Each structure stands twice: as C-alpha cells, then as structure tokens.
C-alpha positions in Angstrom: 0.0 0.0 0.0 1.2 3.5 -0.8 -0.4 6.7 0.5 1.0 10.1 1.1 1.7 9.0 4.7 3.8 5.9 3.8 5.6 8.0 1.2 6.4 10.8 3.6 7.5 8.6 6.4 9.2 5.8 4.4 7.2 3.0 6.0 5.6 -0.1 4.5 2.3 0.0 6.3 0.3 3.1 7.1 0.2 2.3 10.8 1.6 4.6 13.5 1.9 3.5 17.1 0.4 5.8 19.7 2.9 7.8 21.9 1.8 6.4 25.2 3.6 7.8 28.2 6.2 5.5 29.8 5.1 2.7 27.4 6.1 4.0 24.0 9.8 3.3 24.4 12.3 1.2 22.5 11.0 -2.3 23.4 7.6 -1.7 21.8 8.5 1.1 19.3 11.3 -0.9 17.7 8.9 -3.9 17.2 6.5 -1.5 15.4 9.2 -0.1 13.1 10.6 -3.5 12.4 7.1 -4.7 11.4 6.8 -2.0 8.8 4.9 0.7 10.8 6.1 3.8 12.5 7.3 3.3 16.0 7.1 6.4 18.2 9.1 7.3 21.3 7.1 9.2 23.9 8.0 12.3 26.0 4.8 12.7 27.9 6.3 10.9 30.9 8.5 13.9 31.4 11.4 11.6 32.1 13.6 13.3 29.4 16.9 11.6 30.4 15.3 8.2 30.0 13.7 9.4 26.8 17.0 10.5 25.4 18.5 7.0 26.2 15.5 5.4 24.5 16.0 7.4 21.3 19.6 6.3 21.2 18.7 2.7 22.0 16.3 2.6 19.0 19.3 2.9 16.7 20.6 -0.5 18.0 17.2 -2.2 17.7 16.0 -1.1 14.3 17.3 0.3 11.0 13.8 1.3 10.0 12.2 4.7 10.4 10.9 5.8 13.8 9.7 9.0 15.3 9.4 11.0 18.5 6.3 12.6 20.0 6.8 16.0 21.7 4.0 16.3 24.1 4.2 20.0 24.8 2.1 20.1 28.0 4.4 17.7 29.7 7.8 18.6 28.2 9.2 21.3 30.5 12.7 21.3 28.9 12.5 22.6 25.3 16.0 21.2 24.7 14.5 17.9 23.9 13.5 19.3 20.5 17.1 20.1 19.7 18.2 16.7 21.0 15.7 15.0 18.6 17.0 17.1 15.8 20.6 16.2 16.7 19.9 12.5 16.8 18.9 12.5 13.2 15.2 11.7 13.9 13.3 12.5 10.7 9.7 12.4 12.0 8.1 14.1 14.9 4.5 14.3 16.1 3.6 17.2 18.3 0.6 17.2 20.7 -1.0 18.8 23.8 -0.1 22.3 22.8 0.1 25.0 20.2 1.5 23.7 16.9 3.1 27.2 16.3 5.6 26.5 19.1 8.0 24.0 17.5 6.8 23.3 14.0 9.0 26.0 12.3 12.1 24.9 14.2 11.5 21.2 13.4 10.8 21.9 9.7 13.8 24.2 9.3 15.9 21.3 10.5 14.4 19.1 7.7 12.0 17.0 9.9 8.5 15.9 8.9 6.0 17.1 11.4 2.4 15.8 12.1 0.3 17.5 14.8 -2.4 15.7 16.9 -5.7 17.5 16.8 -9.1 16.8 18.5 -11.3 19.2 16.4 -11.5 21.1 13.2 -10.2 24.4 14.7 -7.1 22.6 15.9 -6.6 21.1 12.5 -6.8 24.5 10.8 -4.4 26.0 13.3 -1.9 23.2 12.7 -2.1 23.7 8.9 -1.5 27.4 9.4 1.6 26.5 11.4 2.9 24.6 8.4 2.6 21.0 9.5 3.1 18.2 7.0 0.2 16.1 8.2 -2.4 15.7 10.9 -3.3 13.0 13.4 -7.0 13.4 13.9 -8.0 11.9 17.2 -11.6 10.9 18.0 -13.0 10.8 21.5 -13.3 7.0 21.6 -9.5 6.6 21.9 -7.7 6.2 25.2 -5.6 8.8 26.9 -5.9 12.6 27.3 -8.8 14.2 25.4 -10.5 17.4 24.6 -13.4 17.8 27.0 -15.7 18.5 24.0 -15.0 15.1 22.4 -16.0 14.2 18.8 -16.0 10.7 17.4 -13.6 9.6 14.8 -16.5 8.8 12.4 -17.6 12.5 12.5 -14.2 14.2 13.0 -12.1 12.6 10.3 -14.3 13.4 7.3 -14.9 16.9 8.6 -11.1 17.6 8.8 -10.4 15.8 5.5 -12.9 18.1 3.7 -11.2 21.2 5.1 -7.5 20.6 4.6 -5.1 19.4 1.9 -2.5 17.7 4.1 -2.7 14.0 4.7 -4.8 12.9 7.7 -4.1 9.9 10.0 -7.1 8.6 11.9 -6.8 7.8 15.6 -9.4 6.5 18.0 -11.2 3.2 17.5 -8.6 1.7 15.2 -7.8 -1.9 16.0 -7.8 -4.1 12.9 -8.2 -4.1 9.1 -12.0 -3.5 9.3 -11.6 -0.3 11.3 -8.6 0.8 9.1 -10.8 0.3 6.0 -13.5 2.5 7.6 -10.9 5.2 8.4 -9.7 5.1 4.8 -13.3 5.4 3.5 -13.6 8.5 5.6 -10.5 10.0 3.8 -7.7 9.0 6.1 -4.4 7.9 4.6 -3.0 6.2 7.7 -4.1 5.1 11.2 -2.8 5.2 14.8 -3.1 2.2 17.1 -2.9 2.7 20.8 -5.0 0.3 22.9 -4.2 -2.5 20.4 -0.5 -1.9 21.0 -1.1 -2.2 24.8 -1.9 -5.9 24.2 1.0 -6.5 21.9 3.4 -9.2 23.1 6.3 -6.7 23.0 4.4 -4.1 25.1 6.0 -3.8 28.5 2.8 -3.2 30.5 1.8 -5.7 33.2 -0.2 -8.7 32.3 -3.1 -7.6 34.6 -3.7 -4.5 32.4 -3.5 -6.6 29.2 -5.9 -9.2 30.7 -8.3 -6.4 31.8 -8.4 -5.2 28.2 -9.1 -8.8 26.9 -11.9 -9.1 29.4 -13.4 -5.7 28.7 -16.6 -4.8 26.8 -16.8 -1.7 24.7 -18.6 0.0 27.6 -15.8 -0.7 30.1 -14.0 2.5 29.7 -15.0 5.9 31.2 -14.6 9.5 30.0 -13.4 11.6 32.9 -12.9 15.2 33.9 -15.1 16.7 31.2 -15.7 19.8 33.4 -12.0 20.2 34.3 -9.8 21.7 35.5 -7.1 20.0 33.4 -7.6 17.7 30.4 -10.3 15.2 30.1 -9.3 11.6 29.5 -10.6 8.1 28.7 -9.6 5.2 30.9 -10.4 1.7 31.9 -13.3 1.4 34.2 -12.2 0.4 37.7 -13.4 1.2 41.2 -11.1 4.2 41.2 -12.2 5.6 37.8 -15.9 5.0 38.6 -15.4 7.0 41.8 -13.9 9.8 39.8 -16.7 9.7 37.3 -19.3 10.1 40.1 -17.5 12.4 42.5 -14.9 14.2 40.3 -11.3 14.7 41.3 -11.1 17.2 44.1 -7.3 17.3 44.1 -7.1 17.7 40.3 -7.1 14.9 37.7 -3.3 14.5 37.8 -3.5 13.7 41.5 -5.4 10.6 40.5 -2.4 9.3 38.7 -1.1 8.5 42.2 1.3 5.7 41.2 1.5 5.3 37.5 4.4 2.8 37.7 2.3 0.5 39.9 -0.5 0.6 37.4 1.4 0.2 34.2 4.2 -2.1 35.3 3.1 -3.5 38.7 -0.4 -4.5 37.6 -2.3 -2.7 40.4 -5.1 -1.1 38.4 -6.5 0.7 41.4 -3.3 2.5 42.1 -3.9 5.1 39.5 -5.5 5.5 36.1 -5.1 3.0 33.2 -5.7 5.0 30.0 -7.6 2.8 27.5 -9.8 3.2 24.5 -13.2 1.8 23.7 -11.7 -0.7 21.3 -10.7 -2.7 24.3 -14.1 -4.4 23.7 -12.8 -5.8 20.4 -9.5 -7.2 21.5 -9.3 -10.8 22.5 -5.6 -11.8 22.3 -2.1 -10.8 23.2 -0.3 -11.0 19.9 3.1 -10.0 18.5 3.2 -6.6 16.7 4.2 -8.2 13.4 1.2 -10.6 13.5 -1.2 -7.7 14.4 0.0 -5.8 11.4 -0.1 -8.8 9.0 -3.6 -9.6 10.1 -4.7 -6.0 9.8 -3.4 -5.6 6.3 -4.9 -8.9 5.2 -8.3 -8.0 6.7 -8.1 -4.6 5.1 -7.6 -6.1 1.7 -10.5 -8.5 2.2 -12.9 -5.8 3.4 -12.0 -3.5 0.4 -12.5 -6.4 -2.0 -16.0 -7.1 -0.7 -17.2 -3.6 -1.0 -19.5 -2.9 -4.0 -17.8 -1.1 -6.9 
C-alpha cells in the first residue's frame, strides 16, 4: 500500500503507534518499526533523560524509520527538541499544545511534522503553522482528550474536507476492518494505541492486558469533562468509577497516584489506566508483526468485498 503517509514517512504499512507515556519506548517502538509501521518514542512521561536514552537505543534495535512525540504540555525542557534534531530523527508528532511553538524549528531542520488534533479548529491552526500532516483523534480513543470530544466517524471526514495535508485517523482503530473504515472517511493512515497495549512486546503488566481482553466496549469511562485540566478516557475500575461520580477534588493529575504501579506493577486501582473503547474488540495478546499482518490482510479482504 502506498499513501502520502507511507511515502512521507518511508514506511511499508500506514500504521503509526500511539505515543503512550512510559510505554512508547524502544521495546515496543522498535517492534513496530521492524514490522513496517512507524514506532514512536514518547516524551509525555516527562522523564527526558530516560527518553534520550531510549532514542539512542532505538538505533541499536531497528534500522527502520521511527519518530518521536513531543507532548508540549508535559515537556518542560525545550532542549528535547534540539536533541531530537541532533539525533537525526526524521519524523516528529507534536501534541498537547500550540503547533506554532515548535513546527517551524523542526521543519527548518528538515523533519516531517504531524500535529495531533481533537477538532477542526485545531486542524486549521496546525495547517496554518505549516505541519506536513495531521493525526485526527476521536474521543473513543484512550488517553488525554479534549473535553468536547468528537467521534472519529464525525471528525475525520470533517477535517479531510477542510485541509489538503494527509490525515491519519486515531481513536477506534484496532484491525483491518476499522482501518478500511478510516480510509473510507478519507484518512491515509491510522494510529493504534490500545491494540498496542496488548502486543506481546508491550512492557505493561499482564493484569492490564488481561483487563483489556476481558473488557466490553462499555468498560471505559470518559473523565474530567468539566476540568480543570484535560479530560481523558480510561479503563473502568473502582477508582475511575469514583472519579466519574465524584470528580477529582485534588485535580485529575493527583489521581495518577502511582503510574508505575498501574502500568508495570499491575495494580489497576493505584492510578488510572488510559484505555480506548476498542478494548471491547481485543481478544488476544499478539506480536506486533502478526497484528500488522492480520490488519493488512483483513483490510484487503474488506476492500475487496465492497460494492464497486
């Protein structure tokens, strides 16, 4: 398959891995790149020394293209941008902030820049900033969200109709069927987040993976719609159900009490496990390469069945 996204990024499959904090590091990201997609190293953890080491480590684990996400709301040291440039990274996604902040600097250094947007206004702002492409994120996806969420089904065609740059769909993408739907809406690539959580190479604890396998599509919850701070979608647990009902008096970030215990210790009540609604469609822990092969095969089969 060739789209503007695969051509720009030099990848075989139009699949980008979500930049999940603490998780999107070299173990998972190199497996994604080696499988023909675009592996992404995160910065939203704020652990920039560790992130720098992970970027360097990627060079030893893959000779395929990979990218870095600059999550502006969480990156307090802007020197990470220069470090990414100096490391010869060719692709950056920017998110959680104004695309005007770093786009010109990154593009002047020869990088390809995609910005993550939750609505049409954000998309137009990013295009004005000069980005090469957009990651258009529907509210059904896991992670931090705009409080005024719009579904992928509505948002992607709205943005595609208004811009000329390539659009990558995020939120609700888990397999070839959902990828075909995204392409029918006008996307030229997709992002997988929750599906990557259940990849064999993903370092999160088995308890989180098993909770996803056991989940229905209704087993996530949209939190903090009234703020302050960002809204988010997470796995439904006793903790997140309480937040849904009572709010977060100490602020939403206080509810991420012990992220390491959740992500890597398997205690899903110690914090918040960011998870998308597609948890209800995942039933196996599978290697990244197999996920991608099955996705592309199903995509081809779905497209072949459509009426001409």
